[in-house]
C-alpha positions as CSV (number, residue, x, y, z in Angstrom):
1,M,-2.1,95.1,161.4
2,K,-5.3,94.0,159.8
3,Y,-6.8,97.5,160.2
4,R,-3.8,99.1,158.3
5,F,-4.2,96.6,155.4
6,L,-7.9,97.4,155.1
7,L,-7.2,101.1,155.2
8,L,-4.5,100.9,152.5
9,T,-6.8,98.7,150.3
10,A,-9.6,101.2,150.6
11,A,-7.3,104.1,149.8
12,L,-6.0,102.3,146.7
13,L,-9.5,101.5,145.5
14,S,-10.7,105.0,145.9
15,A,-7.6,106.4,144.1
16,T,-8.3,104.0,141.2
17,V,-11.9,105.0,141.0
18,T,-11.0,108.7,141.1
19,R,-8.5,108.2,138.2
20,S,-11.0,106.4,136.0
21,I,-13.6,109.1,136.6
22,A,-11.1,111.9,135.9
23,A,-10.0,110.1,132.7
24,D,-13.6,110.2,131.5
25,L,-13.8,114.0,132.0
26,V,-11.0,115.0,129.6
27,A,-9.1,113.4,126.7
28,I,-6.5,114.6,124.2
29,R,-6.9,113.7,120.5
30,L,-3.9,114.2,118.3
31,N,-3.3,113.3,114.6
32,G,0.1,111.6,115.0
33,H,2.8,111.6,117.6
34,Y,5.8,112.6,115.4
35,F,6.0,116.0,113.6
36,A,8.7,117.8,111.6
37,E,10.4,120.9,112.9
38,P,9.1,123.7,113.0
39,A,5.9,121.9,113.9
40,T,2.4,123.3,114.0
41,V,0.3,120.9,116.2
42,M,-3.4,120.9,116.3
43,I,-4.7,119.5,119.5
44,T,-8.3,118.5,120.0
45,V,-9.4,118.2,123.7
46,A,-12.7,116.4,124.5
47,I,-14.3,117.5,127.7
48,E,-17.4,116.1,129.4
49,P,-19.6,119.1,130.2
50,D,-20.1,119.6,133.9
51,Q,-21.4,122.5,135.9
52,A,-18.1,122.8,137.8
53,N,-15.9,123.2,134.7
54,R,-14.6,126.8,134.5
55,T,-11.2,126.7,132.6
56,L,-9.4,124.4,130.2
57,R,-5.6,124.7,130.3
58,V,-3.5,123.1,127.5
59,E,0.3,122.9,127.9
60,A,3.1,121.7,125.7
61,D,6.1,121.0,128.1
62,G,9.3,120.3,126.3
63,D,13.0,120.1,127.1
64,S,13.7,123.7,126.0
65,L,10.2,125.2,125.5
66,F,7.0,125.5,127.4
67,R,3.8,126.8,125.9
68,S,0.3,127.0,127.4
69,T,-3.1,128.5,126.7
70,E,-6.3,128.8,128.7
71,V,-9.9,128.7,127.5
72,S,-12.9,129.8,129.7
73,L,-15.6,127.2,130.0
74,E,-19.3,127.7,130.7
75,G,-20.1,124.6,132.7
76,L,-22.9,122.4,131.4
77,S,-23.6,124.7,128.4
78,E,-20.0,124.4,127.1
79,K,-19.3,122.5,123.8
80,R,-17.6,119.1,124.1
81,L,-14.6,119.5,121.7
82,H,-12.0,122.3,121.8
83,T,-9.2,122.8,119.4
84,V,-5.8,124.4,120.3
85,E,-3.0,125.1,118.0
86,F,0.7,125.4,119.0
87,K,2.9,126.9,116.1
88,N,6.6,126.6,115.4
89,L,7.5,124.0,118.0
90,P,11.2,123.3,117.8
91,A,12.7,119.8,117.8
92,G,12.4,117.9,121.1
93,S,10.2,115.7,123.2
94,Y,7.0,117.2,124.7
95,E,4.4,116.2,127.1
96,L,1.0,117.6,126.2
97,R,-1.3,118.2,129.2
98,A,-5.0,119.2,129.2
99,E,-6.4,120.2,132.6
100,V,-10.0,121.0,133.4
101,L,-10.2,123.4,136.4
102,S,-13.1,124.3,138.6
103,A,-13.1,127.6,140.5
104,T,-10.9,126.1,143.2
105,A,-9.1,123.0,141.9
106,V,-7.9,120.8,139.0
107,R,-10.9,118.5,138.3
108,A,-9.2,116.3,135.6
109,M,-6.1,116.0,133.6
110,A,-5.0,114.0,130.5
111,T,-1.5,113.7,129.1
112,Q,0.1,112.6,125.8
113,D,3.6,112.5,124.5
114,L,4.7,114.3,121.3
115,E,7.9,114.2,119.4
116,V,9.1,116.9,117.0
117,M,12.0,115.8,114.8
118,G,14.7,118.2,113.6
119,N,15.8,118.6,110.0
120,P,18.8,116.2,109.3
121,R,20.0,118.4,106.4
122,Q,21.0,121.3,108.7
């Protein structure tokens, strides 16, 4: 019983450390959380340069719309800030995701909520 408790504690600690390291690798910066329909949203993604970084994937996942784009990364020589623009987003709730991928796996991910409000006059 004591062995299982120690194993579970070690697993939780390593998961916590992994999350904090991953959070330091990528971050989403957004000017506001509420936008008017049809929304043009400029998303800035900050990435800590690393030799294993090969692709940045940015997604807007909503109730009735999904958009994504990918940017190739050049490892350590890549710039830190990247800007992505999604145009004409209709009203709804969205989850923005930024993922940094290596050649074989997702290295880090950041998420942020976004709300696009419809026009009440229509």
